[in-house]
Structure formats: structure tokens, C-alpha cells
C-alpha positions as CSV (number, residue, x, y, z in Angstrom):
1,M,55.1,-111.1,11.8
2,L,55.7,-107.4,12.0
3,P,59.4,-107.6,11.1
4,I,58.6,-109.7,8.0
5,T,55.9,-107.2,6.9
6,L,58.2,-104.3,7.5
7,Q,60.9,-105.9,5.4
8,V,58.4,-106.3,2.6
9,L,57.4,-102.7,2.8
10,E,61.0,-101.5,2.9
11,D,61.7,-103.6,-0.2
12,V,58.8,-102.0,-2.1
13,L,59.4,-98.4,-1.0
14,K,61.9,-96.6,-3.1
15,D,64.3,-94.1,-1.5
16,G,62.4,-91.0,-0.4
17,M,59.0,-92.6,-1.2
18,E,56.4,-91.9,1.5
19,F,54.3,-94.8,2.8
20,V,50.5,-94.9,3.1
21,I,48.9,-97.5,5.3
22,V,45.2,-98.1,5.2
23,A,43.8,-99.8,8.3
24,Y,40.3,-101.0,9.1
25,S,38.9,-101.3,12.7
26,A,41.3,-103.1,15.1
27,G,43.9,-103.3,12.3
28,T,44.6,-99.6,13.1
29,L,46.6,-100.8,16.0
30,V,48.9,-102.8,13.7
31,A,49.1,-99.9,11.3
32,L,50.2,-97.6,14.1
33,E,53.0,-100.1,15.1
34,M,54.1,-100.4,11.5
35,A,54.2,-96.6,11.0
36,K,56.1,-96.2,14.2
37,A,58.7,-98.8,13.1
38,L,59.0,-97.2,9.6
39,E,59.4,-93.7,11.1
40,E,62.1,-94.9,13.5
41,K,64.0,-95.9,10.3
42,G,63.6,-92.4,8.9
43,R,60.5,-93.0,6.7
44,I,57.7,-90.5,6.4
45,G,54.1,-91.4,5.6
46,K,50.4,-91.5,6.5
47,I,47.8,-93.8,8.1
48,I,44.2,-93.9,6.9
49,A,42.1,-95.4,9.6
50,L,38.6,-96.6,8.8
51,D,35.8,-97.2,11.2
52,G,33.5,-100.1,10.3
53,A,30.8,-99.2,12.8
54,P,27.3,-100.2,11.7
55,A,26.0,-96.7,12.2
56,L,28.6,-95.3,9.8
57,F,27.7,-97.8,7.1
58,S,24.0,-97.1,7.7
59,A,24.6,-93.3,7.2
60,M,26.6,-93.9,4.1
61,S,24.0,-96.2,2.6
62,L,21.5,-93.3,2.4
63,T,23.4,-91.9,-0.6
64,V,23.7,-95.0,-2.7
65,E,21.3,-97.2,-4.5
66,D,22.9,-100.6,-3.8
67,K,23.0,-100.8,0.0
68,S,24.8,-104.1,0.3
69,R,27.8,-104.2,2.7
70,G,30.1,-105.3,-0.1
71,N,29.1,-102.3,-2.3
72,L,29.6,-99.9,0.5
73,E,33.0,-101.3,1.3
74,N,33.9,-101.0,-2.4
75,L,32.8,-97.4,-2.4
76,V,34.9,-96.6,0.6
77,F,38.0,-98.2,-0.8
78,A,37.4,-96.6,-4.2
79,G,37.2,-93.2,-2.5
80,I,40.5,-93.8,-0.7
81,H,42.1,-95.0,-3.9
82,D,41.0,-91.8,-5.7
83,T,42.2,-89.6,-2.9
84,L,45.6,-91.2,-2.7
85,L,46.2,-91.1,-6.4
86,K,44.8,-87.6,-7.0
87,G,47.3,-85.8,-9.1
88,T,49.6,-88.8,-9.5
89,Y,48.9,-89.2,-13.2
90,S,48.5,-85.5,-14.2
């Protein structure tokens, strides 16, 4: 499956475009393999690894009103999205 996924990524990435892979929990292992394969082909990029530990989500829930898991996950991904796109549309 990794070769197919890498081909899709290479088709999407334009020349000189950096990759960003966001991985959750054990998916981080897959992300590391993907990044390694892309870097071996001369690509440059980043991995954002998320920890889904219950203690982390509990700590985060102290700052929000809606403490449902779905809302917390949405907040995490919205934060990543905002971080990645910061300055993109300036």
C-alpha cells in the first residue's frame, strides 16, 4: 500500500513543494516510513505527530465548553490547519 500512497503524493506535490504529513497515534509509524521514502526521492517536508492519550484530551478539555471527544478532535485539527496555512493567503 505504501508505494500506491507515495505515487498519489508525488502526483499531487508540485516541483519544489514541501510535504506535510499529519499522523495520529500508531499512524506516526506509517508517516515516518512515508517521509523517509519521499526524502530518499529528494523531497523535503514535515511530520506532525499527534498523541491521542486520554490524559492529553482530558487536559485539553479544561479550556473548552464542549468537552465531547469529537469537538476536541476538531479543535486539534483546526489548530493544525491554521498553523500550516499561516501566511499562505497573506
